[in-house]
PAGU-266749 format. One line per 3 residues: number of its first residue (from 1); their letters; for each residue x negated, y, z negated of N, C-alpha, C. Coordinates in nm, 3 decimals, padded with zeros to 5 digits. Layout:
N
NUM> A> X,Y,Z,X,Y,Z,X,Y,Z; ...
! end
This chain:
110
1> XXX> -00.509,02.645,-00.218,-00.587,02.615,-00.337,-00.702,02.712,-00.346; -00.727,02.763,-00.463,-00.842,02.848,-00.483,-00.959,02.761,-00.522; -01.081,02.810,-00.496,-01.199,02.730,-00.524,-01.224,02.710,-00.672
4> XXX> -01.162,02.794,-00.758,-01.188,02.784,-00.900,-01.090,02.691,-00.972; -00.978,02.655,-00.907,-00.880,02.570,-00.974,-00.921,02.424,-00.966; -00.871,02.348,-01.061,-00.899,02.205,-01.065,-00.797,02.134,-00.977
7> XXX> -00.840,02.055,-00.880,-00.745,01.987,-00.792,-00.654,01.890,-00.867; -00.699,01.841,-00.982,-00.613,01.751,-01.061,-00.488,01.823,-01.110; -00.502,01.951,-01.140,-00.386,02.030,-01.183,-00.294,02.059,-01.066
10> XXX> -00.352,02.078,-00.949,-00.273,02.109,-00.830,-00.198,01.987,-00.776; -00.244,01.869,-00.809,-00.183,01.746,-00.760,-00.034,01.740,-00.796; 00.002,01.785,-00.913,00.141,01.779,-00.960,00.234,01.856,-00.867
13> XXX> 00.186,01.965,-00.811,00.267,02.047,-00.721,00.306,01.970,-00.594; 00.229,01.872,-00.557,00.252,01.799,-00.432,00.336,01.672,-00.449; 00.368,01.636,-00.572,00.443,01.512,-00.596,00.578,01.506,-00.524
16> XXX> 00.661,01.612,-00.529,00.790,01.602,-00.457,00.774,01.579,-00.306; 00.680,01.649,-00.245,00.657,01.631,-00.101,00.600,01.493,-00.071; 00.515,01.443,-00.160,00.459,01.309,-00.141,00.570,01.204,-00.151
19> XXX> 00.661,01.224,-00.246,00.772,01.129,-00.261,00.861,01.131,-00.138; 00.888,01.250,-00.085,00.971,01.261,00.036,00.903,01.191,00.154; 00.773,01.210,00.168,00.699,01.145,00.277,00.699,00.993,00.258
22> XXX> 00.676,00.948,00.135,00.676,00.804,00.108,00.813,00.743,00.137; 00.918,00.816,00.104,01.053,00.768,00.132,01.078,00.760,00.282; 01.025,00.856,00.356,01.042,00.852,00.502,00.967,00.734,00.564
25> XXX> 00.857,00.693,00.503,00.782,00.579,00.553,00.847,00.447,00.514; 00.887,00.435,00.389,00.934,00.306,00.339,01.085,00.286,00.352; 01.163,00.393,00.343,01.308,00.381,00.350,01.371,00.326,00.223
28> XXX> 01.293,00.317,00.116,01.340,00.259,-00.009,01.287,00.343,-00.124; 01.376,00.384,-00.215,01.335,00.473,-00.325,01.232,00.407,-00.418; 01.255,00.283,-00.454,01.162,00.216,-00.545,01.025,00.197,-00.481
31> XXX> 01.024,00.158,-00.355,00.898,00.141,-00.283,00.827,00.275,-00.268; 00.904,00.381,-00.242,00.845,00.514,-00.229,00.780,00.557,-00.360; 00.847,00.533,-00.471,00.790,00.569,-00.602,00.662,00.491,-00.628
34> XXX> 00.662,00.362,-00.596,00.541,00.280,-00.613,00.428,00.331,-00.526; 00.462,00.371,-00.405,00.362,00.421,-00.311,00.300,00.552,-00.362; 00.383,00.640,-00.415,00.331,00.766,-00.470,00.242,00.736,-00.591
37> XXX> 00.286,00.644,-00.675,00.206,00.609,-00.792,00.070,00.553,-00.750; 00.068,00.463,-00.653,-00.058,00.408,-00.604,-00.148,00.518,-00.547; -00.085,00.612,-00.477,-00.160,00.723,-00.418,-00.223,00.810,-00.526
40> XXX> -00.148,00.841,-00.630,-00.201,00.925,-00.738,-00.317,00.854,-00.809; -00.302,00.724,-00.832,-00.410,00.649,-00.896,-00.536,00.650,-00.809; -00.520,00.627,-00.680,-00.635,00.628,-00.589,-00.699,00.766,-00.582
43> XXX> -00.615,00.868,-00.571,-00.667,01.004,-00.563,-00.740,01.041,-00.692; -00.681,01.010,-00.805,-00.740,01.045,-00.935,-00.876,00.979,-00.952; -00.886,00.854,-00.911,-01.013,00.783,-00.928,-01.117,00.823,-00.824
46> XXX> -01.074,00.895,-00.720,-01.169,00.936,-00.616,-01.181,01.087,-00.601; -01.144,01.161,-00.705,-01.154,01.307,-00.695,-01.298,01.354,-00.676; -01.394,01.272,-00.712,-01.533,01.309,-00.688,-01.564,01.315,-00.539
49> XXX> -01.482,01.249,-00.456,-01.502,01.251,-00.311,-01.426,01.365,-00.244; -01.335,01.428,-00.317,-01.260,01.541,-00.261,-01.352,01.662,-00.253; -01.350,01.728,-00.138,-01.435,01.845,-00.119,-01.357,01.971,-00.155
52> XXX> -01.398,02.040,-00.262,-01.329,02.164,-00.300,-01.328,02.263,-00.184; -01.216,02.331,-00.171,-01.202,02.427,-00.063,-01.132,02.369,00.059; -01.114,02.236,00.060,-01.042,02.173,00.170,-00.896,02.155,00.130
55> XXX> -00.817,02.102,00.219,-00.673,02.091,00.200,-00.638,01.968,00.115; -00.604,01.992,-00.011,-00.570,01.882,-00.102,-00.446,01.808,-00.055; -00.347,01.882,-00.007,-00.222,01.819,00.038,-00.250,01.721,00.153
58> XXX> -00.330,01.761,00.249,-00.364,01.673,00.361,-00.440,01.550,00.311; -00.529,01.569,00.216,-00.606,01.458,00.160,-00.513,01.358,00.091; -00.419,01.408,00.013,-00.324,01.322,-00.058,-00.233,01.247,00.040
61> XXX> -00.186,01.318,00.142,-00.097,01.255,00.239,-00.171,01.149,00.321; -00.298,01.170,00.346,-00.378,01.070,00.416,-00.392,00.945,00.332; -00.418,00.962,00.203,-00.428,00.848,00.112,-00.295,00.773,00.109
64> XXX> -00.185,00.847,00.099,-00.052,00.787,00.094,-00.022,00.708,00.221; -00.047,00.770,00.335,-00.021,00.702,00.464,-00.107,00.577,00.479; -00.234,00.586,00.446,-00.323,00.471,00.460,-00.284,00.359,00.363
67> XXX> -00.239,00.396,00.244,-00.193,00.297,00.148,-00.070,00.225,00.201; 00.022,00.300,00.259,00.142,00.239,00.318,00.105,00.142,00.429; 00.017,00.186,00.519,-00.023,00.098,00.630,-00.093,-00.028,00.579
70> XXX> -00.177,-00.015,00.478,-00.246,-00.131,00.423,-00.147,-00.230,00.362; -00.050,-00.177,00.288,00.052,-00.265,00.229,00.136,-00.330,00.337; 00.168,-00.256,00.442,00.248,-00.309,00.552,00.174,-00.423,00.621
73> XXX> 00.045,-00.404,00.650,-00.035,-00.509,00.714,-00.046,-00.631,00.624; -00.063,-00.609,00.495,-00.075,-00.721,00.401,00.054,-00.803,00.398; 00.168,-00.735,00.402,00.297,-00.806,00.402,00.317,-00.888,00.529
76> XXX> 00.257,-00.848,00.638,00.271,-00.922,00.763,00.208,-01.061,00.755; 00.112,-01.077,00.664,00.042,-01.205,00.651,00.102,-01.295,00.544; 00.200,-01.244,00.471,00.263,-01.323,00.366,00.372,-01.412,00.425
79> XXX> 00.389,-01.528,00.364,00.492,-01.622,00.405,00.587,-01.639,00.287; 00.716,-01.616,00.311,00.813,-01.637,00.204,00.825,-01.786,00.177; 00.826,-01.821,00.050,00.834,-01.961,00.010,00.916,-01.973,-00.118
82> XXX> 01.045,-01.941,-00.111,01.124,-01.941,-00.234,01.140,-02.078,-00.298; 01.133,-02.184,-00.221,01.151,-02.318,-00.276,01.019,-02.386,-00.310; 00.908,-02.325,-00.276,00.777,-02.381,-00.307,00.734,-02.493,-00.215
85> XXX> 00.802,-02.509,-00.102,00.767,-02.618,-00.010,00.630,-02.596,00.054; 00.602,-02.474,00.092,00.473,-02.446,00.158,00.361,-02.460,00.057; 00.380,-02.407,-00.062,00.275,-02.413,-00.164,00.241,-02.558,-00.198
88> XXX> 00.340,-02.646,-00.195,00.315,-02.786,-00.224,00.229,-02.854,-00.120; 00.230,-02.804,00.002,00.150,-02.864,00.110,00.014,-02.797,00.125; -00.012,-02.694,00.048,-00.138,-02.621,00.059,-00.229,-02.653,-00.059
91> XXX> -00.240,-02.777,-00.093,-00.319,-02.817,-00.209,-00.468,-02.810,-00.183; -00.507,-02.794,-00.056,-00.649,-02.787,-00.024,-00.711,-02.921,00.008; -00.635,-03.029,00.003,-00.688,-03.161,00.034,-00.681,-03.185,00.184
94> XXX> -00.784,-03.241,00.239,-00.785,-03.271,00.382,-00.812,-03.148,00.466; -00.783,-03.161,00.593,-00.809,-03.051,00.684,-00.681,-02.969,00.703; -00.697,-02.858,00.768,-00.582,-02.771,00.796,-00.489,-02.841,00.894
97> XXX> -00.359,-02.822,00.878,-00.264,-02.886,00.969,-00.276,-02.828,01.109; -00.226,-02.901,01.212,-00.228,-02.847,01.347,-00.151,-02.715,01.351; -00.207,-02.618,01.419,-00.145,-02.486,01.423,-00.186,-02.400,01.304
100> XXX> -00.273,-02.453,01.220,-00.320,-02.376,01.106,-00.217,-02.373,00.994; -00.253,-02.307,00.889,-00.167,-02.298,00.772,-00.039,-02.223,00.805; -00.050,-02.116,00.882,00.070,-02.040,00.918,00.166,-02.123,01.002
103> XXX> 00.112,-02.199,01.098,00.198,-02.283,01.181,00.270,-02.387,01.095; 00.200,-02.447,01.001,00.261,-02.546,00.912,00.365,-02.479,00.823; 00.334,-02.361,00.772,00.427,-02.289,00.686,00.553,-02.254,00.762
106> XXX> 00.538,-02.208,00.885,00.655,-02.174,00.965,00.741,-02.297,00.993; 00.676,-02.410,01.020,00.754,-02.531,01.050,00.827,-02.580,00.925; 00.769,-02.563,00.807,00.835,-02.605,00.683,00.954,-02.515,00.649
109> XX> 00.942,-02.387,00.684,01.048,-02.292,00.651,01.159,-02.290,00.754; 01.134,-02.349,00.869,01.235,-02.346,00.977,01.351,-02.437,00.947
! end
């Protein structure tokens, strides 16, 4: 990157490589596309924090990787509840069940 170019214009050049990296992380085309889109939105809204003259590609890939890890950690805390059984027991009345909410959710789904 030259110091006179706008990094927003250079971002487009990195999209194919970002998609390939996202696909290697997620293993799913749709998830990879969503990950790249989230990365572009985050990068675009934070270009004021990008330091001109530094490596834009590395900056973008760092955002992408951190976004993937954040989404992965968030999914670890989610409980699948297709029938709504857990949601029905989490009305907020009374105290938490023994083993906490996760323990109760796991016992309901078992």
